[in-house]
N, C-alpha and C positions, 0 to 999 in steps of 0.2 A: 901616309894622307889623312887628313881630318875630315872626317865624317859629321855634318850637321844633323841633327835630330829634326825628325818631323814630328810635331804635335798631332796624336791621333782623336778626331772626337767621337764621344760618347756614341755607343751602341745599345743604350738600354738593356745592356748583359744583366742588370742587378735591377730591374724595374721592380717595385713593389716589396724589395728585400730592406730590412732594417740591418745596422752595422755601429760595430763601437770601434773607436780606433785609439788608442794609449798614445802618449808623448805628441801629439797632434797639432801643437802651437806650433806657430813659426812657419819658415820655410823649408824645412826639411823633409825626409821621405813619409814620416807623420803627416804633416800638414799636405803632402802632395796625394798621399792616398786619402785623404777625406775630401778634396777636391774631387778624384778621380772617382770617388765610390759615387758622389754627389751626381756627376756627369753621366755616371752609368745607372742613375735613376734611383739609387737607394736613398734611404733616411738615413741621416748619421748621426750617433752621441760622439760627440770629441773628449778626448779627457788630456789632462795634463797637471804635473804637480806646480807650474807656474800659473797663478790663477790669473794674474792681470794678462800676460800674452794669451792665455785661453781665450778670456772674455775679448780680446781685440780680433782673434781669427774667426771666433763663433762671428762676430758682426760682420766680418767680410764675407764670410759664405753664406750668413744670413740675407744679406743684401741682394746678393747675386742669385742664391737658389732658393731664396724666400727664407721666413723664420719658423716655420711649422717642419720643413726638412731638417733642421738644424739645431741641434741641442747640445749643451756643454756641461761637464761636471768635474770641477777639480779633482784629482786622486793621485796619493803618493802611492806608487805600486810595490813600497817596502811595508804598507800599514795594511794588514787582511782587513780592519772593519772599513778602511776607504774604500778597498777593493770590492767587498762585497755592497756597500751602498751603491758603487757605481753600475754592479749589473744588476742591481735590485731596481736602481733608478730605469736602466735599459728598458728592464720587462714592463715596469708600470708606466714607461713614457710609452713604448711602442707596442706592447702587447705580445711581442714577440723577438727570439733574436737570433738572425741568421747569420750573422758574417762578424767576426773578431778580428780584428788586426792587433797583434801584439807587438808594440813599436818599442816601447820603454826600452832605453838602455843608456849604460854611462861608460864611458872610456876612460882615457889616461894613459900617460907615458910614464914609465918607471923599469929600471933594471931590477929584475929578481932579488939581487942580491942588497938592493937598497930600498926593497918595495916594504912597506908597513902592513902590519895587520891589519890597520886601519883601512888602508888604501886597498887592498886584496878585499876585505870585507864590504866595502861599498860597491865595489864593481858588481861582485859577484851577487850580492843583495838585489840591486835593480838591475842587472841585466838576465840574470839567470834567476833569481829568486822572485823577481817581477813578473815573469813569462810563468813560471810556473804557478803562481799565486791565481794570475787572472785566466791562463788555461784552465786552472782546475774550477775556478766561479764558472767559467761559461759551460764546461763539460756538465757539470752538476745541473745547470739549469737547461742546458739542452738534450739533457739525459731524461728529465722530469717532464719536459713538454713534449719528447715523443717526436719531433717534427726535421730531425737531423739540423744539420750547420755545416759551417765551415769558420775552422781558424788558422789564419794565416801569421807566423811568428817572423821576426825578422830575424835572422842570424847574420852571419859574414862570412868572406872568404876567408879571414884571418882565423877561424875553427878549423880549417884544414892546411892552410898555409902559415910559416911563421914570420914574425917579424919582429926585431928587438925592441925590448920596452912593452911589450905587450902581453905578458903571462897573462894575468889578470883577465885582461878583454878577452883574448884568444882562448882561455878556460871557460869562461861563461859562453861565450860563442860556441865553442865546441858542444857544451852543455845542452844549450837550446837546441841543437840538431838532434843531439840523442833524446833529449824530451821528446820532440817534437815525434821522432820514430816510434817510442814508446806509446807514447798517447796517442797516436795514428791506432795501433793494433787495438787499443784498450776502447777507442771510441768508434771503432767499425760497428761493432754489433749495434749500436743503436744509431745509427747513420750519419755520423759527423765525421769529416774528413777534417783532417790536422797536417799541414804542409809548412814549410818556410823558403824564405827566399835568403840567399847568401851574396850582399853585394859586395863589389869590392871598393869602387869609389865612387861615391855620389856627393857632389861638392852641394854643400850650403853653409850660410853663415857661421852657424856654430862650429864646424869642423875649422874651418878657416881661423877661428879663434883661439882653440886649441892645438893647431898644429902649425909645425914650421913652413914657411915656405920653401924651404929646402927640400922638405921630406914630402911635402906635397907635389912638388916637381918630379920628385925621382919617383913617387908611386904613379903618377900622371905618366910616366914614361913607360912604363911596363903596360900600358893598355895598348892593345894592337888597333886602336882607332886613334890614339894620339891625343885624345881627351877623356875627361871625367866623366861620368854618368851625369846627367840632371835627377833629381828627385823624382821626377814624375815618370823617367824610363823605368825605375825599380818600380814608383807603384802601377805602372802598366803590367808587369808581373803578376803583382799581389790582386789586381783585378781578375787576372787569368784564372788566378787558384780559387779566388772566392765564386767564381763564375760556373757556370753549367758547362763550359768548354773543358773543363778539368776535372769532371766527374769521375774519373778513373785513378785520380791519382789521389792517394794518401800516405802518408811518412815519409815524404819525397822533402828533399831540399835542393832549389834552382838556384845554380849560380846566375846572378846577374852581371855579367861582369865579360869586359875584351880581353883581358889579359893574356899573354902570350901563353901557349901549350907547354 
């Protein structure tokens, strides 16, 4: 039986907060998260390595939620200088940093025996290295501010479950999970919570471009609901982790999945 999801309206869970979301351009999880944060009352700085798509996304969100609530700055998360500039801009623009969503990641498909060093390094640098750089930048500023904060990282169920052709991506996402747990213990002493989500299959245009229809059908068949997740369904869990409803959660990785047990 296929269940159709019902979009839940905002409830001002993040009113008065400021948030940064990486890889937020387009129709994927990052874009959905930026929208959900705005619907919950937060002011949002969106970032992405694709400047044109970022500009278009910001314009759409600004038209809907107001130009003063949505800002944008291009950032390549593999570049420490750009990461530093992003978080400096967030502090200067909003005066505070409450929520950071590290969504940037890069996938690909290649059997390990045929994988090049370049393929391995690129996926690890964006997906794990980018999360490391952004988490470090956020923690430094949150620690200095002394007002707490929340960081939510985007992992994947593939960090737990094996899938052919995904050694680099699985290793990176498992690393994001481990980074999340360790960072959470370090950040607890200054009131910062660090958690992660682990989606299974959230459908969006980029995924369709890089995945065969056969594999998408196979992955969908594993879901108990008989369908993929909508990106905003993953964003709902991110909003929960960013809000006061998860005040006692840190170092956790929440699976956003209906896969069979």
